[in-house]
C-alpha positions as CSV (number, residue, x, y, z in Angstrom):
1,M,106.6,47.8,59.2
2,K,109.4,50.3,59.6
3,P,109.0,52.8,62.2
4,T,108.5,56.2,61.4
5,R,111.4,58.9,61.0
6,R,111.0,62.3,62.5
7,I,110.6,65.3,59.9
8,I,112.1,68.3,60.7
9,V,110.2,71.5,59.1
10,D,111.8,74.4,58.2
11,D,108.9,77.0,58.7
12,S,111.2,79.5,56.9
13,Q,110.7,77.3,53.7
14,L,107.0,76.4,53.8
15,Q,104.5,78.6,51.8
16,I,100.7,78.9,52.5
17,L,98.3,78.8,49.6
18,R,97.0,82.1,48.7
19,P,93.1,82.3,48.7
20,S,93.0,82.6,44.8
21,N,95.1,79.3,44.5
22,M,93.1,77.7,46.8
23,K,90.0,78.2,45.4
24,A,91.5,77.6,42.0
25,E,92.1,74.1,43.4
26,R,89.0,73.5,44.8
27,E,87.0,74.3,41.7
28,V,89.0,71.5,40.1
29,P,90.0,68.8,42.9
30,S,93.0,67.0,41.9
31,F,91.2,63.7,42.6
32,L,89.0,64.4,39.5
33,A,92.4,65.4,37.3
34,E,94.2,62.5,37.6
35,P,93.8,58.9,38.5
36,I,94.6,57.7,42.2
37,P,97.8,55.4,42.2
38,E,97.2,52.1,43.7
39,E,99.8,52.5,46.3
40,Q,97.8,55.2,47.5
41,L,94.6,53.2,47.4
42,R,96.3,50.3,49.3
43,L,97.7,53.0,52.0
44,G,94.2,53.8,52.2
45,R,92.9,50.5,52.8
46,M,95.6,50.1,55.7
47,G,94.6,53.0,57.5
48,S,91.2,51.5,57.9
49,R,92.1,49.0,60.2
50,P,93.5,49.4,63.8
51,S,96.9,50.0,64.3
52,S,99.5,51.3,67.1
53,R,101.0,54.8,66.8
54,N,104.3,53.7,65.6
55,D,102.9,51.4,62.8
56,R,101.6,54.3,61.3
57,Q,103.4,55.2,58.0
58,P,103.2,59.0,57.1
59,S,101.5,59.4,53.8
60,P,103.8,60.7,50.9
61,Y,100.9,62.7,49.1
62,R,99.8,66.1,50.6
63,H,95.8,66.6,51.7
64,D,94.1,69.3,50.4
65,L,91.9,71.4,52.5
66,D,88.7,69.7,50.8
67,G,89.8,66.1,51.6
68,S,91.0,65.2,48.0
69,V,94.6,63.7,47.8
70,A,97.3,65.1,45.6
71,T,98.9,63.1,43.4
72,T,102.4,64.8,43.6
73,P,104.5,62.7,46.1
74,L,106.4,64.4,48.7
75,S,110.3,64.8,47.7
76,R,112.4,63.4,50.3
77,T,116.2,64.5,50.9
78,S,118.0,62.4,53.6
79,S,120.3,64.6,55.8
80,Q,121.9,63.3,59.0
81,E,119.3,61.0,60.1
82,S,116.2,63.7,59.4
83,H,114.0,64.5,56.6
84,E,113.6,68.4,55.3
85,T,110.8,69.5,53.1
86,H,111.2,71.5,50.4
87,A,108.8,74.9,49.1
88,T,108.7,73.5,45.7
89,S,107.0,70.2,47.0
90,M,104.6,70.9,49.7
91,L,102.1,73.4,50.7
92,L,100.2,73.9,53.7
93,A,96.7,74.4,53.6
94,P,95.0,76.5,56.7
95,L,94.5,74.4,60.0
96,Q,91.0,75.1,60.6
97,T,87.9,76.6,58.2
98,K,84.7,78.1,59.1
99,G,81.8,76.2,58.4
100,P,77.9,76.1,58.9
101,I,76.6,75.3,62.5
102,E,75.8,71.9,63.0
103,D,72.8,71.3,64.9
104,F,74.5,69.8,67.9
105,D,76.4,72.7,68.4
106,D,73.4,75.0,69.1
107,F,72.8,74.3,72.7
108,D,69.9,75.7,74.7
109,P,70.1,76.4,78.3
110,L,68.1,74.9,80.7
111,E,65.8,77.8,82.3
112,V,64.7,75.7,85.2
113,D,67.5,74.0,86.8
114,D,66.3,71.8,89.8
115,P,69.4,71.3,92.4
116,K,68.3,68.0,93.4
117,S,68.9,66.7,90.0
118,Y,72.6,66.7,91.1
119,D,72.2,64.6,94.0
120,L,74.0,61.3,93.8
121,V,72.8,60.2,97.5
122,Q,69.9,61.2,99.7
123,P,71.1,64.5,101.2
124,S,71.3,64.4,104.8
125,S,68.5,65.8,106.9
126,E,70.7,67.1,109.8
127,R,71.7,70.9,109.7
128,E,75.3,71.2,108.9
129,P,77.1,74.2,110.3
130,Q,78.0,76.9,107.9
131,A,81.4,77.2,106.7
132,F,83.4,80.3,107.6
133,S,83.7,82.5,105.3
134,L,86.5,85.5,105.5
135,E,84.4,87.5,103.1
136,A,81.3,87.4,104.7
137,R,83.0,88.3,108.0
138,S,84.5,91.0,106.5
139,G,81.3,92.2,105.4
140,L,80.1,91.9,108.7
141,L,82.6,93.9,110.3
142,F,82.1,96.8,108.0
143,S,78.4,96.8,108.0
144,R,75.7,99.1,109.1
145,E,74.5,96.4,111.8
146,H,78.2,96.6,113.1
147,L,77.7,100.3,113.8
148,E,74.3,99.9,114.9
149,I,75.3,97.5,117.9
150,I,77.9,100.0,119.1
151,F,75.2,102.5,119.2
152,S,73.2,100.5,121.0
153,D,75.1,99.9,124.1
154,P,77.0,102.6,126.0
155,T,79.8,100.6,126.9
156,L,80.6,100.2,123.4
157,L,79.6,103.6,122.5
158,I,81.7,105.7,124.8
159,P,85.2,104.1,123.6
160,F,83.7,104.7,119.8
161,T,82.8,108.5,120.5
162,A,86.2,109.0,122.4
163,F,88.0,107.9,119.5
164,L,86.4,110.3,117.3
165,S,87.1,113.2,119.6
166,N,90.6,112.4,120.0
167,T,91.8,111.5,116.7
168,R,89.1,112.2,114.1
169,P,87.9,115.8,115.3
170,Q,86.4,116.3,111.9
171,S,83.8,113.6,112.1
172,V,82.5,115.0,115.5
173,P,80.0,117.6,114.2
174,I,78.4,114.8,111.7
175,L,78.4,112.5,115.1
176,V,76.5,115.1,116.8
177,Y,74.2,116.2,113.8
178,Y,73.3,112.5,113.9
179,L,72.8,112.1,117.4
180,D,70.3,115.2,117.3
181,A,68.5,113.7,114.7
182,V,67.7,110.6,116.4
183,K,66.9,112.6,119.8
184,A,64.4,114.3,117.8
185,L,62.9,111.3,116.0
186,K,62.8,109.7,119.7
187,A,61.0,112.7,120.7
188,I,58.3,112.5,117.9
189,A,58.0,108.7,118.7
190,Y,57.2,109.8,122.3
191,A,54.5,112.3,121.3
192,N,53.1,109.7,119.4
193,A,53.0,107.0,122.1
194,V,51.3,109.8,124.3
195,T,48.6,110.5,121.5
196,E,48.3,106.6,121.4
197,A,47.3,106.7,124.9
198,L,44.4,109.4,124.6
199,E,40.8,107.9,125.0
200,P,37.6,108.8,124.0
201,I,35.6,111.0,126.5
202,P,31.8,109.8,126.3
203,G,29.9,113.6,126.1
204,H,32.8,114.7,123.8
205,E,32.2,113.9,120.1
206,F,35.8,115.4,119.1
207,T,37.5,113.1,121.3
208,S,36.3,109.9,119.7
209,L,38.2,111.1,116.6
210,P,41.6,109.3,116.8
211,V,45.0,111.3,116.2
212,R,47.0,110.3,113.6
213,C,50.7,109.7,114.2
214,T,53.3,112.4,113.3
215,L,55.7,111.4,110.7
216,N,58.7,113.2,109.2
217,S,60.5,111.4,106.2
218,I,63.0,113.9,105.9
219,L,64.3,114.1,109.1
220,E,64.8,110.1,108.7
221,D,66.7,110.4,105.7
222,K,69.0,112.8,107.2
223,A,69.5,110.7,110.2
224,S,70.2,107.8,107.7
225,K,72.2,109.5,105.3
226,A,74.5,110.9,108.6
227,F,74.6,107.3,109.7
228,D,76.0,106.0,106.2
229,V,78.7,108.5,106.6
230,L,79.8,107.0,110.1
231,V,79.6,103.7,109.0
232,N,81.4,104.2,105.2
233,E,84.0,106.6,106.9
234,D,84.5,106.6,110.7
235,L,84.0,102.6,111.5
236,P,86.6,101.7,109.4
237,A,89.1,104.1,110.8
238,Y,87.7,102.9,114.4
239,I,88.4,99.0,113.0
240,T,92.1,100.1,111.7
241,H,92.9,101.8,115.1
242,Q,91.8,98.8,117.3
243,Y,93.8,96.0,115.1
244,I,97.0,98.3,115.1
245,K,97.0,98.6,118.9
246,I,96.8,94.5,119.2
247,V,99.4,94.5,116.1
248,S,102.0,96.7,117.8
249,L,101.8,94.9,121.1
250,N,102.3,91.6,119.7
251,V,105.0,93.1,117.6
252,T,106.8,94.7,120.3
253,R,106.8,91.6,122.5
254,R,107.8,89.3,119.2
255,V,110.7,91.6,118.6
256,T,111.9,92.4,122.1
257,G,111.6,88.5,122.9
258,T,108.9,88.8,125.8
259,L,106.1,87.3,123.3
260,A,104.4,83.9,124.7
261,P,105.9,80.9,123.4
262,H,102.5,79.5,121.8
263,L,102.1,82.7,119.9
264,R,105.8,82.9,118.6
265,E,104.7,80.6,115.3
266,A,101.6,82.4,114.7
267,S,103.5,85.6,114.5
268,E,106.2,84.5,112.4
269,G,106.8,87.3,109.8
270,L,104.8,89.8,111.2
271,A,106.6,92.6,111.0
272,E,108.3,91.9,107.5
273,V,106.1,92.6,104.8
274,F,107.1,95.8,103.4
275,C,107.0,97.3,100.1
276,L,108.3,100.5,98.6
277,T,106.5,102.5,95.7
278,D,107.6,105.4,93.5
279,P,105.1,107.9,93.0
280,S,106.9,109.8,90.2
281,R,106.5,107.0,88.0
282,K,103.3,106.4,86.1
283,D,100.6,104.7,88.4
284,N,102.9,104.6,91.7
285,P,104.4,101.1,91.3
286,I,106.3,99.0,93.5
287,I,110.1,99.3,92.8
288,F,111.2,97.1,96.4
289,A,109.6,94.5,98.2
290,S,110.4,92.2,100.9
291,E,110.5,88.4,100.7
292,E,107.9,88.3,103.2
293,F,105.6,90.4,100.9
294,H,105.9,87.7,98.2
295,R,105.2,84.8,100.5
296,T,102.0,86.4,101.8
297,T,100.7,87.6,98.6
298,Q,101.8,84.8,96.7
299,Y,102.9,87.1,93.7
300,G,106.7,86.6,92.6
301,M,109.1,89.4,92.1
302,S,108.6,89.5,88.2
303,Y,104.8,90.3,88.6
304,A,104.8,92.7,91.4
305,I,107.9,95.0,90.7
306,G,107.0,97.3,88.4
307,R,102.8,97.2,89.0
308,N,100.5,99.0,91.2
309,C,99.5,97.4,94.3
310,R,95.8,97.2,93.0
311,F,96.2,93.7,91.8
312,L,95.7,92.6,95.4
313,Q,92.2,94.0,95.4
314,G,89.3,91.6,94.6
315,P,85.4,91.4,94.0
316,N,84.6,92.4,97.6
317,T,87.3,94.7,98.4
318,D,85.8,97.9,100.1
319,R,85.8,100.7,97.3
320,H,85.7,103.4,100.2
321,S,88.6,101.9,101.7
322,V,90.6,102.3,98.2
323,R,89.4,105.6,97.4
324,R,90.6,106.7,100.9
325,L,94.2,105.4,100.2
326,R,94.0,106.7,97.1
327,E,93.3,110.3,98.3
328,A,96.0,110.0,101.0
329,V,98.6,109.2,98.5
330,V,97.6,112.1,96.3
331,A,97.6,114.2,99.0
332,G,101.1,113.1,100.3
333,K,100.1,111.7,103.6
334,E,100.2,108.9,106.0
335,H,97.2,106.5,105.9
336,S,96.3,103.3,107.6
337,E,93.6,101.0,106.3
338,V,92.1,97.6,106.9
339,F,90.3,95.9,103.8
340,L,89.9,92.8,102.2
341,N,92.5,91.9,99.9
342,Y,93.3,88.1,97.6
343,R,96.3,86.1,97.2
344,R,97.1,85.1,93.7
345,D,95.4,81.5,94.1
346,G,92.1,83.3,94.9
347,S,92.1,83.1,98.9
348,P,91.0,86.4,100.6
349,F,93.0,87.8,103.9
350,M,92.6,91.1,105.9
351,N,95.0,93.3,105.3
352,L,95.8,95.8,107.9
353,L,98.1,98.8,105.6
354,M,100.0,101.5,106.9
355,T,101.5,104.0,104.2
356,A,103.4,106.8,105.0
357,P,105.9,109.3,102.6
358,L,109.0,109.4,102.5
359,C,111.0,112.8,102.2
360,D,114.1,113.8,101.5
361,S,116.1,116.5,103.1
362,R,114.5,119.5,101.1
363,G,110.9,118.0,102.0
364,K,110.3,116.7,98.7
365,I,108.3,113.2,98.6
366,R,110.6,110.6,97.1
367,Y,108.9,107.3,97.8
368,F,105.9,105.8,99.7
369,I,106.8,103.0,102.2
370,G,103.9,100.6,103.0
371,A,104.0,98.2,106.0
372,Q,101.5,95.1,105.7
373,V,99.7,92.7,108.4
374,D,97.5,89.9,107.7
375,V,95.0,90.5,110.6
376,S,92.8,87.7,109.1
377,G,93.0,85.6,112.9
378,L,91.7,88.6,114.6
379,V,89.2,89.1,112.2
380,K,88.4,85.4,112.6
381,N,88.1,85.4,116.2
382,C,86.6,88.5,116.6
383,T,89.7,89.6,119.2
384,E,89.4,92.6,120.9
385,M,85.8,93.5,119.3
386,E,83.1,92.5,121.5
387,S,80.7,94.4,119.2
388,L,81.7,91.9,116.5
389,Q,81.0,89.0,118.5
390,R,77.7,90.1,119.6
391,L,76.8,90.6,115.6
392,V,78.1,87.2,114.6
393,L,76.1,85.5,117.4
394,Q,73.0,87.0,116.2
395,K,73.7,85.6,112.8
396,S,74.3,82.5,114.1
397,G,70.8,82.3,115.3
398,G,72.3,82.8,119.1
399,T,70.2,85.1,121.3
400,Q,71.0,88.4,122.8
401,P,69.2,88.8,126.4
402,N,68.5,92.2,126.8
403,D,68.1,92.1,130.8
404,A,69.5,90.0,133.5
405,T,66.1,87.5,132.7
406,G,66.9,87.1,129.5
407,E,63.7,87.9,128.3
408,P,63.2,91.0,125.7
409,T,62.6,94.3,127.1
410,K,59.3,96.0,126.9
411,K,59.8,99.3,124.5
412,D,59.3,102.5,126.2
413,E,59.6,105.4,124.0
414,F,60.4,107.9,126.9
415,K,62.9,105.5,128.2
416,E,64.7,105.4,124.9
417,L,64.0,109.7,125.0
418,S,66.0,109.8,128.0
419,E,69.0,107.8,127.1
420,M,69.4,110.5,124.6
421,L,69.5,113.1,126.8
422,N,72.9,115.0,127.6
423,S,74.4,116.4,130.8
424,L,72.9,119.9,130.6
425,E,69.4,118.4,129.4
426,L,69.4,116.1,132.2
427,Q,70.3,119.0,135.0
428,T,67.4,120.8,133.4
429,V,64.8,117.9,134.2
430,Q,66.2,117.5,137.5
431,R,65.8,120.8,138.4
432,W,62.6,121.5,136.5
433,G,61.0,118.0,136.0
434,G,57.7,117.3,137.7
435,R,57.4,121.1,138.7
436,M,53.8,121.5,137.8
437,H,52.6,117.9,140.0
438,R,54.3,119.5,142.8
439,E,51.7,121.1,145.7
440,Q,54.4,123.4,146.5
441,I,57.7,125.1,145.1
442,D,60.6,124.6,148.1
443,D,62.8,127.6,148.3
444,D,65.6,125.8,146.9
445,D,64.2,125.1,143.6
446,G,64.1,128.8,143.1
447,V,67.5,130.6,143.3
448,G,69.4,128.5,146.3
449,V,72.5,126.4,145.9
450,T,71.2,123.9,143.5
451,A,70.8,126.6,141.0
452,T,74.5,126.9,140.7
453,A,76.1,124.1,142.3
454,H,76.8,122.1,139.0
455,K,77.8,125.1,137.0
456,P,81.5,125.2,136.0
457,R,84.1,128.1,136.8
458,L,83.9,130.8,133.8
459,L,87.3,131.5,132.4
460,L,86.8,135.4,131.0
461,K,89.5,136.2,128.4
462,D,89.9,139.1,126.1
463,S,89.5,137.6,122.5
464,S,91.8,139.8,120.9
465,E,94.7,137.9,122.9
466,T,93.6,134.4,122.0
467,P,96.3,133.3,119.4
468,K,95.6,131.6,116.2
469,T,96.5,128.2,115.3
470,Y,97.7,126.9,111.7
471,N,98.2,123.2,110.6
472,L,101.5,123.9,109.3
473,N,102.2,119.9,108.5
474,T,99.8,120.3,105.4
475,R,101.7,117.4,103.2
476,G,101.8,114.7,106.3
477,G,104.9,113.9,108.5
478,G,105.3,110.4,107.2
479,V,104.1,108.6,110.2
480,L,103.3,105.0,110.3
481,S,100.9,103.9,112.7
482,G,101.7,101.5,116.1
483,V,104.9,100.0,116.4
484,F,106.2,101.3,113.0
485,Q,105.9,105.0,114.4
486,H,110.1,104.9,114.7
487,Y,111.9,103.5,111.5
488,L,114.9,104.1,109.2
489,L,115.8,103.1,105.6
490,I,119.1,102.8,104.7
491,R,121.3,101.9,101.7
492,P,122.5,98.2,101.3
493,H,126.0,97.2,102.4
494,P,128.6,98.3,102.0
495,S,127.3,101.9,102.2
496,L,124.5,101.7,104.9
497,R,123.8,105.1,104.9
498,I,120.7,106.6,106.4
499,L,118.0,107.7,103.5
500,F,114.7,108.4,105.4
501,A,113.9,108.6,108.9
502,S,110.3,108.8,110.7
503,P,109.6,112.6,112.1
504,S,110.3,110.7,115.6
505,L,114.0,110.0,114.5
506,R,114.6,112.9,112.1
507,V,116.9,115.2,113.6
508,P,119.3,117.4,112.0
509,G,122.2,115.8,110.1
510,I,120.6,112.2,110.6
511,L,119.8,111.8,106.6
512,Q,122.9,110.4,104.2
513,S,124.8,109.5,107.7
514,P,126.2,106.3,108.3
515,F,123.9,103.8,110.1
516,M,126.2,102.2,112.5
517,N,127.4,105.7,113.9
518,K,124.1,105.0,115.5
519,I,124.8,101.8,116.8
520,G,126.8,101.6,120.3
521,G,127.7,98.7,122.8
522,S,129.9,95.7,122.2
523,A,132.2,95.2,119.5
524,R,130.9,92.0,118.9
525,V,127.0,93.2,118.4
526,R,128.4,95.6,115.9
527,D,130.4,93.0,114.2
528,D,127.5,90.5,113.5
529,L,125.0,93.4,112.8
530,T,127.3,94.2,109.8
531,A,128.1,90.9,109.0
532,A,123.9,90.1,108.6
533,L,123.6,93.1,106.8
534,A,126.4,92.4,104.4
535,E,125.0,88.7,103.8
536,G,121.4,89.9,103.4
537,R,119.8,88.1,106.1
538,G,116.9,89.9,108.2
539,V,118.4,90.5,111.8
540,T,116.7,91.6,115.2
541,A,119.3,93.1,117.8
542,K,119.2,94.8,120.9
543,V,121.7,97.7,120.7
544,R,122.6,100.6,122.7
545,W,121.2,103.7,120.5
546,I,123.2,106.4,120.9
547,N,122.8,110.4,120.0
548,R,125.4,113.4,120.1
549,Y,124.1,114.2,123.7
550,D,124.3,110.7,125.0
551,E,127.5,108.8,124.2
552,D,126.3,105.5,126.4
553,G,123.0,105.2,124.5
554,R,119.9,103.5,125.7
555,N,118.6,100.0,124.8
556,R,116.7,99.4,121.7
557,W,115.5,96.8,119.3
558,I,115.9,97.2,115.9
559,H,114.2,94.9,113.1
560,C,116.1,95.0,110.0
561,T,114.1,93.6,106.8
562,P,115.4,93.6,103.0
563,L,113.2,94.9,100.2
564,I,114.4,93.5,97.2
565,G,114.2,94.9,93.5
566,S,113.5,93.2,90.1
567,N,116.9,92.2,89.8
568,G,116.8,89.9,93.0
569,H,119.2,92.3,94.5
570,I,118.6,94.3,97.9
571,G,117.7,97.9,97.2
572,V,117.2,99.2,100.5
573,W,116.8,98.3,104.6
574,M,113.7,98.5,106.5
575,I,114.6,99.2,109.9
576,V,112.0,99.4,112.4
577,V,113.0,100.5,115.8
578,I,111.6,99.6,119.0
579,D,111.9,100.9,122.9
580,Q,112.2,98.3,125.5
581,E,109.4,98.4,127.3
582,N,110.9,99.0,130.7
583,S,112.7,101.9,129.4
584,L,109.7,103.9,127.8
585,N,109.9,106.4,130.8
586,R,112.7,108.3,130.4
587,R,115.3,109.4,133.0
588,W,117.0,112.5,132.9
589,K,120.7,113.1,134.0
590,Q,121.8,115.8,136.1
591,A,123.3,118.2,134.0
592,P,127.2,118.6,134.3
593,P,128.1,121.1,136.5
594,V,129.2,124.6,135.4
595,E,133.3,125.7,135.9
596,P,133.5,128.9,137.7
597,S,135.1,131.7,135.7
598,P,137.4,134.8,136.9
599,M,134.3,137.0,136.1
600,D,132.4,135.6,139.1
601,N,134.8,137.0,141.5
602,L,133.5,140.7,140.2
603,S,131.3,143.0,142.3
604,G,129.3,145.8,142.1
605,P,126.6,146.1,139.3
606,L,128.8,144.1,136.6
607,A,128.6,141.3,138.9
608,D,124.8,141.8,139.3
609,R,124.6,141.5,135.6
610,R,126.7,138.5,135.3
611,Q,124.9,136.7,138.1
612,G,121.5,137.1,136.3
613,E,123.5,135.7,133.0
614,S,124.7,132.8,134.8
615,L,120.9,132.1,136.6
616,N,119.5,132.1,132.5
617,A,122.1,130.0,131.3
618,G,121.8,127.6,133.7
619,S,117.9,126.9,133.5
620,V,118.4,126.4,129.4
621,R,121.1,123.9,130.3
622,S,119.3,122.0,132.8
623,S,116.3,121.7,130.4
624,S,118.6,119.8,128.1
625,P,117.5,116.1,127.9
626,Y,120.3,113.8,128.7
627,S,118.3,110.4,128.4
628,L,119.7,107.3,129.1
């Protein structure tokens, strides 16, 4: 049997049957109008026996939709070892038709599905340790239980409250409100404990009636809502602050080459995940991103460029974190956040994101820079997070001893109330506590020395002289957190001009100035740095950072990362500037001596006036910073 020859079908020459033609053809099937040729019957019998794919012969007749076979054979025209079909000799019917649903297609789901019905072997009776889940750990990290553990231990609470006082003063009122509400609830609990201890007295019938406990559901609800605010807003900020400190230390040591050898591989690409977004475009899309960004997220250039960063969000991404990030972008302020993101394959990772606006010389926000660090390892190991370690231990079935003996402490309502007292209340208790149980009052208990021993000195000042303070920086200064607080964004080679700078490096005239003018030191370092920037290779270098006041410069490390555009070319360089650890404390040069002038030989009132001007000029000059 001859092998089948490939048929090349020109789609432009095919005509599909119209519904009216199809309907008419179905009404009078072709096999009823004309007899089936003997050759077609023979081919039909041959098709009933098994045959290989190469032995099959294409039927010279077309098959209609209803299963009938048309008697008009397909015309064939040979052209360069191929065959073409003509519109006049072939009509194609639709590939699929809607028909009635068969009985076997109507499945009913099982209402009761026994998990044991899927067992192939007898399951093990031993309890296996539960596999680690980053999503579950993320839920614990930002949970209400985590903050409850922090509040249960003063050693954990003091750093938390200090963080709020120093960096989030707007959260202090809600913290005080919650503590006062809890103090009131504990006072009610102590009062209930006292009333429960009242025993009936024989002969006094009114004492036999029990006293009902006092409850204040409204106060409990207010305290719970205040605690929810701390959980949703301040706990994530505290966690972000802790991770920024850890990351900054590791990035600084890696860039400066002082990181331990066994940690260098784990920190590879730690400070190289950047993206640049354009808020002037719709939905603030990414316009440039580093190669490490694509390796970390697994999203290629063609997908990430032109999209908003929300494609990294997933089912367990905290909605409050997304809201805070969106509000910061709208307000044009810098922001840092830790939240759960997802790679392209669906695997989760904890993302430490630090964003800041980039302003031009007129103060207009042009772009947003985002620096990302994968802190999944810190979350998994509970690094520098003792409160999270305790929570994980509790969830895993471990015990947390409440005292040295390991036995749970008996509940003491008065002790719990005493722990809530502040310093002023403690002074009052120390002075007046137990007064009614004393037989006599010492003289010192009245108006003696102890009455004024702990009172601080007062500062009396006219309120009219108190200057008012205003927050002039209403749009944010573009400060990234931690190690990224000193940065530059420069154009690619050969321009290498500075486009944007962090507030710490933004001095008059730095924007649009050549970047290499800031680099001093040996010519070899300058040449190698220029060559690396020209080749588009990420580079870390120790340079002499010079300025107009110090031509010698001081030692600094620069960490340069290219950001790639949709065309695959470098659009901008992100340069992180890091001070050397041993040069953080600045030393100041002595001001240069002032050359004597003929005016110094004057005498009389004019000389006194000139001497006063020299003293004033010398004080200003000596305060000028000449940093090494």
